C-alpha positions, -999 to +999 in steps of 0.1 A: +681-184+161+657-197+134+625-177+132+592-184+114+585-158+087+555-146+108+577-141+139+604-123+119+578-100+104+563-092+139+598-084+153+604-060+125+570-044+130+578-039+167+610-021+157+592+002+133+564+009+157+588+017+185+607+041+162+574+057+152+564+064+188+598+078+195+596+101+165+562+114+177+576+122+211+555+096+228+583+073+241+610+094+259+641+076+272+636+040+279+599+044+288+571+024+273+568-012+261+552-032+233+541-068+229+525-091+203+510-125+205+525-156+188+512-191+183+538-204+208+540-174+232+545-137+229+571-111+220+579-083+245+603-053+244+633-058+267+639-041+300+656-007+298+653-007+260+643+026+244+615+021+219+635+041+193+665+017+197+649-018+194+668-046+177+648-075+163+670-102+176+671-088+211+633-086+216+622-110+244+603-141+235+583-156+263+562-187+266+527-186+283+543-195+316+565-164+315+597-183+308+622-164+286+628-184+254+651-160+236+663-124+235+671-101+264+651-101+297+617-086+293+604-053+308+592-054+344+558-041+332+550-073+313+523-079+339+502-052+322+504-070+289+498-105+302+466-092+319+451-083+286+462-115+268+447-137+296+415-118+301+405-101+268+398-125+240+411-114+206+440-095+220+469-097+196+491-068+208+495-044+237+511-010+239+520+009+271+535+044+268+544+074+289+528+096+263+530+132+278+494+144+274+479+111+286+503+111+316+494+147+324+457+138+323+464+108+346+477+132+373+446+154+374+424+150+405+387+143+403+386+123+371+357+099+364+373+066+372+348+047+349+358+068+319+383+095+325+380+111+290+344+119+280+331+111+245+343+144+229+351+131+194+337+102+173+372+088+167+379+084+204+346+066+208+354+043+178+391+035+185+394+037+223+360+036+239+355+041+277+388+046+294+389+035+331+413+052+354+431+027+376+449+035+409+486+043+411+510+014+416+548+015+416+562+004+382+564-034+380+541-040+409+521-073+402+490-055+415+490-035+383+483-066+363+456-076+388+439-042+384+440-045+346+427-080+347+396-069+365+385-046+337+402-061+306+372-083+296+351-052+291+377-025+283+404-025+257+424+004+272+431+018+306+449+048+321+471+042+351+470+071+376+503+092+376+518+067+351+502+064+316+480+045+292+479+008+283+461-001+250+453-035+236+442-044+200+437-073+177+470-063+159+499-041+167+488-016+140+454-014+156+468-009+191+491+018+177+463+037+161+442+035+193+472+047+214+478+077+191+441+085+192+441+083+230+471+106+233+456+132+209+422+131+227+441+136+260+457+166+245+423+180+235+408+172+269+436+192+286+431+221+262+394+221+272+400+215+309+379+238+331+356+249+302+321+238+294+323+209+270+298+196+245+301+158+245+285+133+221+251+122+233+237+087+232+218+094+199+252+103+183+271+074+198+246+047+188+253+052+150+290+047+158+282+014+174+260+003+145+284+015+117+318+010+132+313-014+160+323+012+186+322-001+222+309+026+246 
């Protein structure tokens, strides 16, 4: 298989990113999946592949009709990724993990479905923004993609109830940073759960929009 230098670089970056998530304890077993956009399609982690065990040549390459061009068959959760690529301009990569604190948060009852983590830190506001909570779907259900598609234009990240987070970004490194920030903020939210919380007010969020382009 002859690869362009850009595709070879992105395959290697996916391997390093997957290994990084595994090292942080955010990708147990064969859970989680990554994808990146190419000029002629997109790369997707294969089905039943642990993110800490990825091999560049076995990563799935798909065209925009979903046909497998090379590599192993893709994850059944590719619908989550495709929803962002098709509905959120500028999406260059998507990360979905079963990160433990974010998953734990997704199982709580009574969360605000419009933004299930409040603006408790500036970095969450800057890197993630409002985080909609979507309903529970069985893994691989096409309805998951339909639910993401309905919010992807306005939101770069979502939390799937009883499942985990999905984060998009202009690059894989940006999506990784946002995912790690989301998981850390979920951990903080769980530590604070049931206690009075001081959240950032509009007068504190507006400078983050003006200075860093935060979307909240």
